[in-house]
N, C-alpha and C positions, 0 to 999 in steps of 0.2 A: 283257334284251331279249325282247319277246314272241316266241312260237314262229313266228307268221306272218311277222314281220319277219326272223327268222333264216333261214327257208326261202327268202324272197325274196332275201336276200343270197347264199345258197348258189346259187340259180338264176342270179343275175347273174355268179357266178364260173364256173359250169359252161358258160354260153353261149359264151364265147370258146373253151373247149376243144372244144365241139361244132363250132364254126366251123373250127378247125384240123383236126379229124378229117375234116370234109367236104372241105376243100381238099386234105388229104393223100390221101384216097381217090381224088379226081379225078386228082391228079398220078400216083399209083401205077398207076391204070388206064391212063393215057396212056403211062407208061414201059413197063409190061408189054405193052401192046398193040403198041408199036413193036418190042419184042423177040420178039413172037409167043408170049407166055406166057399170055395170057388164054384161059380156057375159054369155052364157049358161055354157061354160067350167069353168068359174070362179065361178059361182053359185054352180056348182056341186063339183068341186075339191078344191076351195079356202078354205073352212072350214077344209078339210082334211090336207091341207098344214099347216094351223095354228096349228092344233092338232099335226102334225108331229114335228114341231119345239118345241112346248111345251114338247112333249114326249122326244125329243132329249135332251133338257135341263135337264130334270129329270134323264134320263139315264146316261148322262155324269157326273152328280153329284154323282150318285149312283155307277157307274162303270167307273171311269175316264180312266182306261187303255184300254177301248174299243174305244178310240177317233177316230182312223183311220177308223175302220169299220163303226161306227155310222155316222160320218160326211161324209164319202164317199157315203153311202146310202142316207143320207138326201140331199146332194148336187145333186146327180143324179136324185132323185125324183123332186127336185126343177127345174132342167133343163128341165125335161120332162113336168112339169107343164107349164113353160114359152113357150116351143115349141107348146104345145097344144093351149094355148091362142093365140099365133101369127098365128097359122094355121087357127083357126076359125076367128080371126079378119081380116086377110088379104082377106078373101072372102066377107067381108061386106063393102059396100060403104056407111058407116054411120059414124057419129061422134064418136059413141061408138067404132067402129072398128079402126078408126084412133087413138083414145086415147089409146086403148089396145096395138096396134102395137108399138107406140112410147114409151109408159111406159115400156113395157116388154123388148124391145130392149135395153133400157137404164139400166134396172136393171140386165140384164144377166151378165155384167162384175163383179158384186158383187159375183157371183158364182165362177168366176175364182180367185178372191181375197180370198174367203173362202177356196178354194181348196189348194192354195199355202201356206196359213197360217196354216192350220190345218193338212194337210196330209204330212206324211214323204215321201211316194212314191205314184206315180200315179196321181199327180196334173196335169202334162203336158198331160197325156193320157186323163183324164177326161175333162179338158178344151178344148183340141183339138177335142175330140169327139163331145162335145156340139156345138162347133163352126162349124164343118163340117156338123152336122145335121141341123144347122140353115141355112147354105149356101144352102144345098140340098133342104130344105123346101122352101126358097125364090125362088130358081131356078125352082122347080117344079110348084110353083104357077104362076110364070111368063110365063113359057113355056105352061102351060095349057090354056092360053088365057086370059091375064089380062084385067081388065077393065081399059080403057085408062085414065079416069078421076081419078080413085083411084091411079093408079101407077104414074100419073103425080104429084099428091099431095104428095105421099110418097117417090118418087124416091130419091130426094136430101137427105132427112133425113135418110131413111132406108138404102140405099146403102153406104152412108158415114159411118154410125155406123157399118154396117156389114163388109165392106171391109177394113176399116182403124182402127176404135177404138177398135174393139174386138181383132184382131190379135196383134195390138200394145200393148194392155193391157196384153195379154198372154205372149208376148215376154219380156215386161218390168218386169213382175212378175217372169218369168223364170230367167232373168238376176239378179234380186235382190236376188232370192233364191240361185243362184250360188255364188254370192258375199258373202252372209251370210255363206254359207258352207265353202268358202275359208277363211273367217275371223275366223270361228270356228276352222278350222284346223290350221291356223296360231297361234291362241291363245293357242291351245293344244300343238303345237310344242314349243312355247315360254315357256310355263310352264314346259314342259319336259326338255328343255335346262336349265331352272332355277333349276329344281330338280337335274339334273346331276351336275351342278356347286356347288350347296349347299352340295350335297353328297361328292364331291371331297374335298370341303373346310372343311367340318365337319371332314372328315377322316384325312386330313392333319394337322388340329389343334388339334383334340382329341388325336392323337398319341403322340405328344410331351407333351400334358397336362398330359396324363396318366404316362408318364415317369417322369414328374416333381412331380406328386403326390407320385409316388413310391419312388423317391429320397428324398422327404420331410419326408416320413415315416421312411426311413432308417436313416436320420439325427436325427429324434426324438429319435430313439433308442440309438444313440451314444452320443448325447448332453443332459445333464441333468440339467445344471445350468439354473436359472430362466430367465435371459436375452435371452439366446439362445432359450428356449422354447417359449418365447413370439414372437421372430422373426419367429420361425417355424410355430406358430399358424397364424401369419399374412400371411405367404406364403401360407399355406394351405387354408385359407379363400379366398385369392385372386385367387388361382387356381380354387377353387370350384365355385366362383362367375363367373369366365370367362367361365367355362364349362356350368353353368346355362344360361348365356347370349347367348352362342352359341346355346344351345338347344332351347331357346325361339325364337331367330331369325329364326332358321331353321323351327320350327313348324309354326310360324306365316306366313312365306312365303309359306310353303306347303299348308296351308289352303286356299290360294287364288286360288288354282288349282280347276277348275270346275269338274275335273275327280276324285277328292278326294272321297274316299269311306270308309264306316265303315267296321269293321271286327268283327261282333257280334259272341259271343259264350256263352254257358251256364257258368255262373259265380256265385260263392258264394259271394254275396255282403257283407255279414258280415265279412268274412275273408279278403276281399279286403280292406274294410274301416279300419279295425283294423291293417292290415299290413301297410297301408300308415301312420297311426298314429304312429305305432312303429318305422317306418323308420325315421320320423321327430321328434321323442321324444328327441334324443340327441341334436338337434338344439334348442329345447325349454329348455332343461336342461342347456345348455350353457348360456342362458340368465336368468336362474333361474325362468322360467315360468312353470306353471302347464298346461299340455296338457291332456285334458279329452276327452274320446271317449264314447258317449252314443248312443248305437244302440238299437232301439225298434222295435218290431214286431207289426204292426198295424192290424186293423180288416181285411184289404184287403188280408192278408196272410203273410207268412214269407219272409224275405229278402233273404233267401238262394236260390240259383239256379235260377237266372233270366237271360234272354238273353240280354246281353249288349255288348258293346265294352269295354273290361276291360282296355286296354291300355289308351284309351281316358278318361275314367272315373277316372282312377288313376291319370292321368295328371291334370284333372280339380281339383280334390280334393287336390292333392299335391300343386298346385299353390295357391289355396285359403288358405290352412293352412300355407304355407311358407309366404305368404303375411301378414297373421294375426300375425305371430311370429315377422316378421320384424318391424311392427308398434305397437308392444306392449312392452313397456319398462319394465313393471312388471305386475303381475297379472295372468290371466288365459286365455287360448284359449280352447274353447269347440266345439267339433264336434258332431252333432246329425244327426241321419239317421232314416228314417221310411218310410213305404209305406202309400200312401194316396189313398183311393179307388175312382174309377170313374165308369161311367156307362158301361154296357155290359161287365162286367168282366175285364175291363182294370184297371190298377193302375199306379200311378206315384211314382217315387222315389223322396223323399224330403230330401235334404241335407241342413244343416245349419252349418255355421262356424262363431262362435261368439267370439269376443275378448274383453278385457278390456283396449284396447290401446288408442291411441291419438284421434281416431275418425276422422270424415270428416265433413267439413262444408256442410250443405244441398245445398247451392248454387253451390258447386263444384261436387256434386254427378254425374252429367251428363258427367263429363270429365274423370272419373276414368277408363273407359273402352277404352279410346282412346289410340292408340299406342304411346309409348315414353312419356307418361305423368306421372309425379310423383308429388303428392301434398305433400308439406312440411309445417308443422305448425311452425310458428315463435317461436324460442327458443328451438325447439326439435332437436334431433341429426339427421344429414343427413343420409338417408338410401341408401345403395348401391343397384343398380339394373338397368336393361335395360328399365324398364317401359313397358314391353311387357307381363308380367305375366297375368294380368287381361284382356288384349286385346285378348290373346290366349284363356283364359277361355270363354270369351263372344262368340268368333267365334266357338269354339267347342260346346258350348251349343246350339247355333243357328243351327249348322249342325246336332245336335242330336234331334232337334225339341223341345227343352225345353225353359225355361226362367229363368232369374236370376234377383233378386231384392236385393236392399241394403237398410239397415236401420241403420243410424248412426247420431251421434251428437258429436261435438267437446268435448273432454275430457271424453266421456262416452262410448267409444268403438264403434265397428261396428259389424253388423250382415249381412252376405251374405246368402240369401235364394235361393236355387237352386231346380228347379223342372224339372225332366226328365220323359217323357212318357216311359212306359214299355209295351212290348207286352203281351197279355193274356197268362198266364201259363197253360199248360195242366193239367187235373185233378190230375194226379199222382204227379205233383210237388206241387200242392196246399195242398195235403193231407199229405205231409211230416211234421214231427215235426219241430217247430221253433228252430232256432239256437240261443242260448243265450251266 
């Protein structure tokens, strides 16, 4: 997943937490105010802190890519609020002051946690600055002539929290962050090594496979008797299946890489869908099946020239059609495509692949997208395959931000319904005539 998308997802997760902090701060102020425990600083700036966190939650949900700037500002303001409360409370020899010092000294480590969780850079600097400011504040108050009774009551708790808990929290968080970074780098290196191995393996196997297929074609030109043709057909099918298995294994493993990225470009979806159907038409004709391609232009606009990853979309559609042909002994495989309108000028690509094949038991539908799973109906012909085709489809659809549903009954065929979000098209694209 690209780093920008990862940060946006993190912001969407942090936003509800900020909402809870804002609401919790407001409730705590009301509760302490009713008990007469709020200081002047808390009465003046406490409501502003609650509003700050509520605004932060809304801003992160609206602009998730501003996570670092927004959270850095919010945490710095929170630290300043805590320092102000402690500065005022430490001068008071009252139960309210004692409560404020103890409570805020305990809550400040949460700022360190928030900094290390949400900020990519600057967490150590922000946490260290707040800690040093707290040390300077306590030192200044002590050197200015402390009240003996006050500092006797607070010394054990205050200095323990100050000198031990806060730096220990910062160092522990820094260590955890460093470990997380190392684990991330190790994971990326492992995936890179796996990619190199698969690339080498794919090259070493595909080269002799292509030689085998070429030799099979040459044999087909020289041998014309029926037994020889049947043997050549078996060889060709086996070599083609091996190539398909290798492609599925390679792609399925590649999708595990968190650095996997899309390569979007302007694509004529009508031409792409029909081209995939044309490529798989001979496979359907070999089984005496009818492969139909129905492309419609919905009210949301034409299917032509949408910004998608054509390679991934072609792979998804090809796997679904191939799977339908495999499990359809006779009848029809139908591919439908249309745009479905959404709000704010967005639209979804809706693809349907329906067949009249053997169908799937509803109790087994949850298993069809699992890797290396092939559901076989008793009495039906065993279908060759690696069991990765639909697993690859599901992973690709998830990476593209879409969803896939299945509607099937035994003996009545299956229908796979795929919905993929499309970016809004510029006005000049929407005004182009529909491709039919």
